C-alpha positions in Angstrom: 330.9 -1.4 114.6 330.0 2.4 114.5 327.2 2.9 112.3 326.9 6.3 111.0 324.4 7.5 108.7 324.9 7.0 105.2 326.6 9.6 103.6 328.9 10.8 106.4 331.9 10.1 105.2 332.9 9.4 101.6 336.2 9.6 99.6 339.6 9.0 100.4 341.6 10.4 103.0 345.4 9.3 104.2 346.5 9.0 107.8 347.9 6.2 110.7 346.4 3.4 112.5 348.3 2.7 115.7 347.6 -0.5 117.6 348.7 -1.2 121.1 348.4 -4.8 122.3 349.4 -5.0 125.8 349.2 -8.3 127.8 346.0 -9.2 129.6 343.6 -6.4 128.4 342.2 -5.0 125.1 343.9 -3.7 122.6 344.2 0.0 122.3 344.1 2.3 118.8 344.6 5.8 117.8 343.9 7.1 114.4 344.9 10.3 112.8 343.6 10.9 109.4 344.1 14.1 107.3 340.8 14.7 105.4 341.8 16.0 102.3 340.2 14.1 99.4 337.3 13.0 101.9 333.6 14.4 102.2 332.0 14.7 105.8 328.6 15.3 106.4 326.9 16.4 109.1 323.0 16.9 108.2 321.6 17.2 111.9 324.3 20.7 112.5 323.8 21.5 108.7 327.4 21.1 108.3 329.6 19.2 105.2 332.9 19.5 103.9 333.6 19.2 100.2 336.3 16.6 99.0 338.7 19.8 98.5 338.9 21.3 101.5 341.1 20.1 104.9 340.2 18.6 107.8 341.3 16.2 110.7 339.6 13.3 112.3 341.4 11.7 115.3 340.1 8.8 117.3 341.6 6.7 120.2 340.0 4.3 122.6 339.9 0.2 123.3 338.9 -2.6 121.2 336.5 -4.1 124.1 333.0 -5.0 123.4 331.6 -2.5 122.7 334.2 -0.6 121.2 335.1 2.4 123.4 336.3 5.4 121.9 337.0 7.3 124.8 338.3 10.5 122.2 337.0 11.7 119.1 338.4 15.4 117.7 336.9 16.6 114.1 338.2 19.6 112.7 337.0 21.1 109.1 336.3 24.0 107.8 333.7 26.1 110.3 333.4 23.2 112.5 335.6 22.1 115.0 334.5 19.3 118.0 336.4 17.0 120.8 334.8 14.7 123.1 334.0 10.8 123.4 331.7 8.8 122.2 329.2 6.0 123.6 328.7 2.6 122.2 326.6 -0.1 122.9 326.3 -3.6 121.7 323.6 -2.0 119.2 325.9 0.7 117.8 326.6 4.3 118.5 324.2 5.7 121.7 325.5 9.2 122.0 328.1 11.5 122.1 329.7 13.8 125.1 331.6 16.4 123.5 333.3 18.9 125.5 333.2 21.7 123.1 331.5 22.2 120.0 332.0 24.6 117.7 329.8 25.2 114.7 330.8 28.5 112.6 330.1 32.0 114.0 326.9 31.1 116.0 327.7 27.8 118.6 330.9 27.2 120.9 329.5 25.4 123.6 330.0 21.8 125.7 327.2 19.3 123.9 325.6 16.3 124.9 323.8 13.7 122.3 321.7 10.9 123.5 320.1 8.4 120.5 317.3 7.4 123.1 313.6 8.0 122.5 314.0 10.0 119.2 317.2 11.7 120.3 318.1 14.7 122.6 320.8 17.1 122.8 321.7 19.1 125.8 323.7 22.3 125.6 325.2 22.9 129.1 326.6 27.3 129.4 328.6 28.2 126.2 327.3 30.5 124.1 325.0 30.9 121.1 325.4 34.1 118.5 322.9 35.1 116.4 325.2 38.3 115.4 325.6 36.8 111.9 322.0 35.5 111.5 320.0 33.0 112.9 321.3 29.4 112.6 320.9 27.0 109.2 317.9 24.5 109.8 318.4 20.8 110.0 316.2 19.0 107.8 313.4 16.8 109.7 311.9 17.2 113.2 315.3 16.6 114.7 316.0 15.8 118.3 314.7 17.5 121.3 317.4 20.6 121.9 317.9 21.8 126.0 319.8 24.8 126.4 320.8 25.4 130.3 322.5 28.4 131.5 323.7 29.2 127.6 324.1 32.8 126.5 322.2 33.8 123.6 324.3 36.8 121.7 321.4 39.0 119.7 323.1 42.2 119.2 326.5 43.5 120.4 324.7 45.2 123.4 321.7 42.5 123.8 322.5 39.0 125.2 320.2 36.6 126.9 322.3 35.0 129.9 321.0 32.0 131.8 318.9 31.4 129.1 316.9 27.9 129.6 314.3 25.8 127.5 313.5 23.1 125.4 313.1 23.1 121.6 311.3 19.8 120.2 310.0 21.0 116.5 306.8 19.1 115.9 306.1 18.5 119.5 303.5 20.8 120.8 304.2 22.8 124.3 308.0 21.5 124.1 309.3 24.6 122.6 309.6 27.2 125.9 312.5 29.3 127.1 313.4 31.8 129.5 316.4 34.2 130.1 317.6 37.4 131.2 318.2 40.4 129.2 322.1 41.1 129.7 321.7 39.6 133.1 319.1 42.3 134.5 315.8 41.7 133.8 313.6 38.3 132.9 312.2 37.7 129.7 310.1 34.4 128.0 309.2 33.3 125.2 308.1 30.2 123.2 308.8 28.8 119.5 305.9 28.3 117.3 305.5 25.4 114.8 306.8 27.9 111.6 309.7 28.5 113.8 309.0 32.0 114.9 310.1 32.9 118.1 308.2 35.1 120.4 309.3 36.8 123.4 307.6 38.6 126.4 308.1 40.4 129.3 306.8 40.0 132.5 303.8 42.7 133.1 305.0 46.4 134.3 308.7 45.6 132.9 308.6 46.2 129.0 310.4 49.8 130.0 313.3 48.0 132.4 313.8 45.3 129.4 314.5 48.3 127.0 317.0 50.0 129.6 318.8 46.3 130.0 319.4 46.0 126.4 320.5 50.0 126.2 317.5 50.8 123.9 315.7 53.7 126.0 316.5 54.4 129.3 313.7 56.7 129.6 310.8 54.2 129.5 308.6 52.7 132.6 306.1 50.3 133.0 304.6 48.6 130.3 304.3 44.6 128.6 306.5 44.0 126.1 305.8 41.5 123.2 308.6 40.7 120.2 308.6 38.2 117.3 311.1 37.5 115.4 310.9 35.8 111.9 312.8 32.5 110.7 315.2 34.0 108.5 318.6 31.2 108.4 321.8 32.8 107.3 320.5 36.4 107.2 319.9 39.3 109.3 317.2 38.8 112.4 313.9 40.5 111.1 310.7 40.9 113.7 308.1 43.0 115.0 307.3 44.5 118.4 304.7 45.9 120.6 304.6 47.8 123.9 301.3 48.5 125.9 300.5 50.9 128.4 303.8 52.3 129.0 305.5 55.9 130.2 308.1 58.0 128.9 309.6 60.0 131.6 312.8 62.5 131.5 313.2 61.9 128.0 315.7 65.1 126.6 315.1 64.7 123.2 311.3 64.8 123.3 311.4 67.7 125.8 313.6 69.8 123.3 311.4 68.8 120.3 308.1 69.7 122.4 309.6 73.1 123.8 310.4 74.1 120.1 306.9 73.4 118.5 305.8 75.0 121.8 303.8 72.1 123.9 305.5 73.8 126.9 303.2 71.5 129.1 304.0 68.2 127.9 307.6 69.1 128.0 306.9 69.7 131.8 304.8 66.7 132.1 308.0 64.7 131.0 309.7 65.7 134.3 307.6 64.9 136.4 304.7 62.5 136.0 305.9 61.2 132.3 303.5 60.7 129.6 301.8 58.2 129.1 301.2 55.6 125.9 298.6 53.2 125.3 300.2 51.7 122.5 303.7 51.4 120.6 304.5 49.1 117.7 306.8 48.6 114.8 309.5 46.3 112.7 312.9 46.2 113.6 316.1 44.3 111.7 319.0 43.6 113.4 322.3 43.0 111.3 325.3 42.9 113.7 325.7 46.1 115.2 323.1 48.3 113.6 319.2 48.2 114.7 317.0 49.3 111.9 313.8 50.8 112.8 310.6 50.4 110.0 307.1 51.8 110.8 307.3 52.4 114.3 304.7 54.4 116.0 303.7 55.3 119.8 300.0 56.5 120.5 298.5 58.2 123.8 296.2 60.8 124.4 298.5 63.4 124.7 301.2 62.5 121.9 301.7 60.6 118.6 304.8 59.7 117.1 306.3 57.9 114.0 309.6 56.8 113.7 312.3 54.9 111.0 315.9 54.9 110.8 319.0 53.7 112.1 320.7 52.9 115.7 324.4 51.4 115.6 325.2 50.0 118.8 328.9 49.7 118.5 329.2 53.4 116.9 326.8 54.8 119.5 325.3 56.4 116.4 321.4 57.3 115.5 320.0 58.6 112.3 316.4 58.8 113.1 313.3 60.6 111.1 309.7 61.3 112.4 306.9 63.0 113.2 305.4 64.3 116.3 301.7 65.0 116.5 301.0 66.7 120.0 297.6 66.3 121.6 296.7 63.0 119.6 293.3 62.1 120.9 292.1 65.5 119.0 294.8 66.1 116.2 294.6 62.3 115.2 291.3 62.0 115.0 290.8 63.8 111.4 293.3 60.8 109.8 291.6 58.1 111.5 288.3 59.1 109.5 287.6 56.6 106.7 288.9 58.1 103.3 290.6 61.4 104.8 293.6 59.5 106.4 294.3 58.5 102.9 293.5 61.3 101.2 296.0 63.5 103.4 298.3 61.0 103.5 298.7 60.4 106.9 299.9 57.6 109.0 298.5 55.8 111.9 300.4 57.7 114.8 300.1 61.3 113.2 298.1 63.6 113.4 296.8 66.4 111.2 299.1 69.0 112.5 302.5 67.7 113.3 306.1 68.6 113.3 308.4 66.7 111.1 312.1 65.3 112.8 315.3 64.0 112.6 317.8 63.1 115.5 321.1 62.3 114.4 324.5 62.0 116.2 325.6 60.2 119.1 322.6 58.6 121.2 324.5 59.8 124.3 324.5 63.1 123.2 321.9 63.5 120.1 321.3 66.6 117.8 317.8 67.3 117.3 
């Protein structure tokens, strides 16, 4: 009476079936099947096992009405789950899994209910995105609720106390919140196209960068990040940071001193340098963060940046252009036609200094 979706199980598997007939109570059963030779599919998880690979299925329960499945355990390539099934006279009503491990990206307790179109709840556990976003399941799928889950974005960036509801195709439901490395709050939504949009509280953009270990010299500002869907691949997106201040940045101070902009170098160590707008593209692939077409502009300074930051090795390799007195220096390149002729891009002025930063992030070389 367990009516699994068509195609869930196919082929042949050898195993044992044990039935115990105690007096006065319902018979109990134990099933232990080797799944070599059987095909198993779980479309909602984007997982399947071919007949040529191994695996095991174990069931135990009682032949009551409805049947009671006190324990189910399924193990196969990239999947391991254990828990119990909830059955009614109408069929399978849900499952409570003490652990669901799927590939490298999910390891958590999971509850599933078939009522009202389906609902999946993940309490605690971990979602790991370092190997890319998980494969997309077909259809709109059930509502997914996360509570207290840890989301690992990279080796150095984790969203803790993650809470949210994801319901594809249901407007207004895809909202979530969490803390960057347990320190600074961040919130977001998921668009109909599967794109993630994250935003800091006003004035906490620099605090998020510091909590993530990316830059501890930025204060204030509002940070916005969008991440494009790329199932199975590296995480790609864009970022913007408005009205932030750069303070006590030794690398920038050295560059400004080298090009004899002493006033700006001194301001860095006191009130800081304000940037009206900073934006760019990024790719996170394991421990490596690739920065592309990044720029930051303010009345005092314009900067462009491209390169790699390896959080595991604490290594930098960045190149760019720093343009002092950007309000005046950059005006020429913003004149239509002239900027393209001179080869500049937003964030660069007519006069600027090329730079390269290498070595360890804790002691960079300019």
